[in-house]
C-alpha positions in Angstrom: -55.6 67.7 41.9 -53.1 64.5 40.9 -49.9 64.1 40.9 -48.4 63.3 37.4 -45.4 61.2 37.6 -42.2 63.1 36.0 -41.4 61.4 32.6 -38.4 59.2 32.4 -35.6 60.1 30.3 -34.7 57.5 27.4 -31.1 56.8 27.3 -29.2 56.1 24.3 -29.5 52.4 23.9 -33.5 52.4 24.5 -33.9 55.3 22.0 -32.0 53.5 19.1 -33.0 50.1 20.3 -33.4 48.5 17.0 -30.7 49.9 15.2 -28.4 49.1 17.6 -29.8 45.4 17.4 -29.2 45.5 14.1 -25.7 46.7 13.8 -24.6 44.2 16.7 -26.2 41.2 14.6 -24.6 42.3 11.7 -21.2 43.2 13.2 -21.6 39.4 14.4 -21.4 38.4 11.2 -19.5 41.0 9.0 -16.5 41.3 9.9 -16.5 39.1 12.8 -18.4 35.8 11.5 -16.5 36.1 7.9 -13.2 36.6 9.4 -13.7 33.4 11.7 -14.7 31.2 8.9 -11.8 32.1 6.7 -9.0 32.0 10.1 -10.8 28.3 10.6 -10.2 27.5 7.0 -6.8 28.4 7.1 -6.1 26.9 10.1 -7.3 23.9 8.9 -5.7 23.3 5.6 -2.6 21.7 7.7 -5.1 18.9 8.0 -6.2 18.9 4.7 -3.5 21.0 2.7 -1.3 18.0 1.3 -3.7 17.1 -1.3 -4.4 20.8 -2.4 -0.1 21.3 -3.0 0.6 20.9 -6.5 4.8 20.7 -6.8 6.3 17.4 -4.8 3.1 16.7 -3.3 3.2 13.0 -3.1 6.6 12.8 -1.6 5.5 14.3 1.6 3.4 13.0 4.6 0.2 14.0 5.1 1.6 16.3 8.4 4.1 17.8 6.3 2.3 18.5 3.1 -0.5 20.2 5.3 1.6 22.1 7.3 3.3 23.4 4.0 0.2 24.2 2.4 -0.5 26.6 5.7 2.9 27.7 5.9 2.2 29.2 2.5 -1.1 30.3 3.3 -0.1 32.6 6.0 3.0 33.5 4.5 0.6 35.3 1.9 -1.7 36.5 4.4 1.5 38.3 6.1 3.1 39.6 2.9 0.7 39.9 0.0 -2.4 41.5 1.7 -2.6 45.0 1.6 -3.4 47.1 4.7 -3.6 44.6 6.8 -2.9 46.6 9.9 -5.8 48.9 8.7 -7.7 45.4 8.6 -6.8 44.3 12.0 -7.9 47.7 13.7 -11.3 47.5 11.7 -12.0 43.7 12.9 -10.9 44.5 16.9 -13.6 48.0 16.5 -16.1 45.4 15.3 -15.3 43.0 18.1 -15.2 46.4 20.8 -18.4 47.1 19.2 -20.1 43.6 19.2 -18.6 42.8 22.9 -19.8 45.9 24.5 -23.4 46.0 23.1 -23.4 41.8 23.7 -22.4 42.8 27.6 -25.2 45.4 27.9 -28.2 43.4 26.6 -26.8 40.5 28.6 -27.3 42.3 31.8 -30.4 44.3 30.8 -31.7 40.7 29.7 -33.0 37.8 31.4 -33.1 34.3 30.9 -35.8 31.8 32.5 -34.5 28.3 31.7 -35.0 27.8 35.6 -38.9 28.3 35.1 -39.4 27.2 31.2 -36.6 24.4 30.1 -37.2 25.2 26.7 -34.6 24.7 23.7 -34.4 28.6 22.9 -34.4 29.5 26.7 -31.1 27.6 26.8 -29.5 28.5 23.6 -30.4 32.5 25.4 -28.2 31.1 27.8 -25.3 29.4 26.2 -25.2 32.3 23.9 -24.2 34.7 26.5 -21.6 31.9 28.5 -20.0 31.3 24.9 -19.8 35.0 24.7 -17.9 35.9 27.8 -16.1 32.8 27.5 -15.0 33.6 23.6 -14.0 37.4 24.5 -11.9 35.5 27.0 -10.2 33.4 24.8 -9.6 35.7 21.9 -8.1 38.0 24.0 -5.7 34.8 25.0 -5.3 33.6 21.4 -4.1 37.4 20.7 -2.0 38.0 23.1 0.0 34.7 22.7 0.4 34.1 18.8 0.3 37.5 18.3 1.4 40.3 20.9 4.2 38.2 21.7 2.6 37.6 25.3 5.3 33.8 25.5 4.9 33.7 29.5 2.0 32.4 28.9 2.6 29.9 26.4 4.0 26.7 27.8 7.6 26.8 27.0 7.5 30.1 26.4 7.4 30.0 22.6 7.5 33.1 20.4 4.8 32.6 17.0 6.5 33.8 13.9 4.8 34.0 10.5 7.9 32.8 9.0 7.8 29.6 11.3 4.0 29.9 11.5 3.6 25.7 11.8 6.4 25.0 13.9 5.8 27.5 16.6 2.1 27.0 16.9 2.7 23.3 17.2 5.3 24.3 19.9 2.9 26.5 21.3 0.0 23.3 21.9 2.3 20.7 22.8 4.4 22.6 25.1 7.2 21.0 24.0 9.4 19.9 20.7 9.7 16.6 22.4 6.7 15.6 23.6 2.7 17.0 24.4 3.4 18.4 28.0 0.6 18.5 30.7 0.9 22.4 29.9 0.8 21.7 26.6 -2.6 19.3 27.1 -4.0 21.9 28.9 -3.7 24.7 26.0 -4.7 22.0 23.3 -7.9 21.5 25.3 -8.4 25.2 26.0 -8.3 26.0 22.3 -11.0 22.9 21.8 -13.6 24.6 24.4 -12.5 27.9 23.3 -13.3 27.5 19.4 -16.4 25.4 20.4 -17.9 28.1 22.0 -17.0 30.7 19.6 -18.6 28.7 16.6 -21.6 28.1 18.9 -21.6 31.8 19.3 -21.3 32.7 15.5 -24.1 30.0 14.2 -26.4 30.4 16.9 -26.1 34.6 16.8 -26.9 33.8 13.1 -29.7 31.9 13.3 -31.2 35.1 15.7 -29.7 37.7 13.2 -31.9 36.5 10.9 -35.0 37.1 13.0 -34.1 40.3 14.4 -33.9 41.4 10.5 -37.1 40.3 10.0 -35.8 37.6 7.4 -37.6 34.8 9.2 -40.7 35.1 10.8 -42.5 32.0 10.2 -42.0 29.0 12.3 -41.3 26.8 9.2 -38.6 29.4 8.1 -36.9 29.7 11.2 -36.6 25.6 11.2 -35.1 25.6 8.1 -32.9 28.5 8.9 -31.8 26.6 11.9 -30.8 23.4 9.7 -28.3 25.9 7.7 -26.9 27.9 10.4 -26.4 23.9 12.3 -24.9 23.1 9.4 -22.3 25.7 8.9 -21.5 25.5 12.6 -20.6 21.9 12.4 -18.5 22.4 9.2 -17.1 25.2 11.0 -16.6 23.0 14.3 -14.6 20.3 12.6 -12.4 22.9 10.7 -11.6 23.9 14.2 -10.9 20.5 15.5 -9.0 19.1 13.1 -6.8 22.0 13.0 -5.9 21.7 16.6 -5.4 18.2 16.2 -3.0 18.4 13.2 -0.7 20.8 15.2 -0.8 19.1 18.8 0.0 16.0 17.1 2.6 17.1 15.0 6.5 16.8 15.3 7.6 20.9 15.8 11.4 20.0 14.7 10.2 18.3 11.0 7.7 21.4 10.8 11.1 23.7 10.9 13.1 21.7 8.7 10.6 22.0 5.9 9.7 25.7 6.8 13.6 26.3 6.7 13.8 24.7 3.2 11.1 26.2 1.6 11.7 29.5 3.7 15.4 29.3 1.9 13.5 28.5 -1.6 11.5 31.7 -1.2 14.2 34.1 -0.2 16.5 32.6 -3.3 13.4 33.3 -5.5 13.2 36.6 -4.4 17.1 37.3 -4.6 17.1 36.2 -8.2 14.1 38.6 -8.4 15.5 41.5 -7.3 18.8 41.2 -8.6 19.7 44.4 -11.2 20.3 43.1 -14.7 23.4 42.0 -15.9 25.6 44.7 -17.8 25.1 44.4 -21.7 28.8 42.9 -23.4 30.2 45.0 -25.7 
């Protein structure tokens, strides 16, 4: 009589492996990837926004004009977009879901770069590394600029959407007078963090098409790879130029610009909400 080994129980992840794989790749695109594209586009407006200004654009320098356009964009996001808190909660939920599954797949999978140093194997390893470091960068970025953890910011700068440009410049510079050593370290950390996140998204976008069965042949994967590489390069440039724009800007001049246009907005709002004049007899 032969002994039959007991059936091995199948866990949740194994039972719904294909569904979770697809949801994991989808969450990396929507909403996380979409937000990353919009976020980088908004921040990079500090470099190109001067060309998009309408009123008095020719009277401003390239740096001030770009910072003003960026200020308008951030103000609109924080004051005009409805249910912003709900959007942030949904985004954090997607990041948590994507990260937990990502860690699980990373620790249960294995790379073979030591034996087979092919390009796809190295991309697999870099995808894991960029995920580990990327989530740490996201936490630092949000904790310092959104949650107000000023003890982690050089000079103790507290970011505010009313002074979005000047406070971001201070956070990356470390001082209003010059770029300090601590400010340089933070700026370099931002360069590295943005680079890792963009690579993680662009490479994940390429693998998502395989996961969903959209690129089956080698030729289709190669063509889609060109598209993802192009998108990644564009996003990389947007991230880099935004960091350079704020790290090299003058926070004092940015604060003067913000107080000028901020006062103009407050005056306009006061006039708009003022009670109508009493009718004359």
